[in-house]
KOLMAR-315273 format. One line per field, with one value per residue (C-alpha): x, y, z; residue in three letters. Coordinates in Angstrom, 2 decimals. Layout:
xx <- c(X:...)
yy <- c(Y:...)
zz <- c(Z:...)
res <- c(ALA:...)
//
This chain:
xx <- c(-53.19:-55.25:-57.56:-54.59:-53.60:-57.12:-57.09:-53.73:-54.81:-57.87:-55.91:-53.43:-56.29:-57.99:-54.68:-54.04:-57.54:-57.16:-53.86:-55.19:-58.49:-57.55:-54.21:-54.07:-57.00:-56.01:-52.45:-53.69:-55.82:-52.80:-50.75:-53.55:-53.43:-49.65:-49.96:-52.51:-50.02:-47.33:-49.69:-50.53:-46.92:-46.13:-46.90:-48.19:-44.67:-41.78:-39.40:-42.05:-41.65:-43.61:-46.96:-46.85:-49.96:-49.08:-49.59:-53.26:-53.79:-52.18:-54.24:-57.51:-56.62:-55.81:-59.03:-61.05:-59.41:-60.39:-63.99:-64.17:-62.96:-65.41:-68.29:-67.28:-67.38:-70.89:-72.01:-70.56:-72.47:-75.76:-75.44:-74.80:-77.85:-80.00:-78.51:-76.28:-72.52:-70.04:-68.13:-64.88:-64.87:-64.92:-63.00:-65.71:-67.46:-70.93:-73.62:-74.52:-76.69:-74.99)
yy <- c(80.01:80.15:77.43:75.12:75.89:75.08:71.82:70.77:71.71:69.51:66.72:66.29:66.15:63.42:61.57:61.77:60.53:57.71:56.63:56.72:54.98:52.95:51.59:52.59:50.58:47.34:47.86:48.25:45.12:43.21:44.28:42.96:39.60:39.49:40.40:37.62:35.11:36.53:36.07:32.48:31.39:27.76:26.65:30.09:31.50:30.69:30.02:28.18:30.66:30.55:32.41:36.07:37.43:40.98:39.96:39.19:42.45:44.47:42.58:43.30:46.98:47.20:45.38:47.71:50.70:49.45:48.83:52.26:54.04:52.08:52.97:56.64:56.54:55.09:57.70:60.46:59.20:58.78:62.16:63.99:62.24:63.72:67.21:66.96:67.09:65.08:67.32:66.53:69.63:67.52:64.37:62.18:62.78:64.32:64.89:68.57:70.69:72.11)
zz <- c(28.66:31.85:30.48:30.16:33.75:34.96:32.99:34.41:37.94:37.64:35.96:38.79:41.33:39.34:39.00:42.74:43.60:41.08:42.59:46.14:45.47:42.41:43.58:47.23:48.58:46.82:48.06:51.66:51.21:49.83:52.84:55.04:53.27:53.67:57.36:57.82:56.36:58.66:61.58:60.64:60.09:59.27:55.71:54.70:55.04:52.73:55.62:57.73:60.58:63.81:63.99:65.01:66.79:65.73:62.09:62.68:64.56:61.76:59.17:60.98:61.29:57.57:56.61:58.85:57.19:53.73:54.84:56.49:53.35:51.19:53.54:53.52:49.72:49.77:52.33:50.13:47.07:48.95:50.71:47.44:45.97:48.73:48.24:51.30:51.74:53.77:56.18:57.97:60.20:63.36:64.20:62.66:59.30:59.39:56.79:56.46:54.16:51.08)
res <- c(UNK:UNK:UNK:UNK:UNK:UNK:UNK:UNK:UNK:UNK:UNK:UNK:UNK:UNK:UNK:UNK:UNK:UNK:UNK:UNK:UNK:UNK:UNK:UNK:UNK:UNK:UNK:UNK:UNK:UNK:UNK:UNK:UNK:UNK:UNK:UNK:UNK:UNK:UNK:UNK:UNK:UNK:UNK:UNK:UNK:UNK:UNK:UNK:UNK:UNK:UNK:UNK:UNK:UNK:UNK:UNK:UNK:UNK:UNK:UNK:UNK:UNK:UNK:UNK:UNK:UNK:UNK:UNK:UNK:UNK:UNK:UNK:UNK:UNK:UNK:UNK:UNK:UNK:UNK:UNK:UNK:UNK:UNK:UNK:UNK:UNK:UNK:UNK:UNK:UNK:UNK:UNK:UNK:UNK:UNK:UNK:UNK:UNK)
//
């Protein structure tokens, strides 16, 4: 019975990571696209509203977040290839020995 518990414990972690990275990043990117349309206004909006500068700022922040997460994923893969680990002990991520 403990093997089943270990399998289920690992399964929910994989499911959570898949939801965050598999659906979460594209959802954040889609919100960035929608915010960019909100910032542009005019013909990009259904109601032809006036442009909103906050929409562009929100879009750029969301795009930067997606790029940052993708770069952290690449750093994690490269660091593990060199026998290192990615540590989040401080405010910023660092590469440390395993």
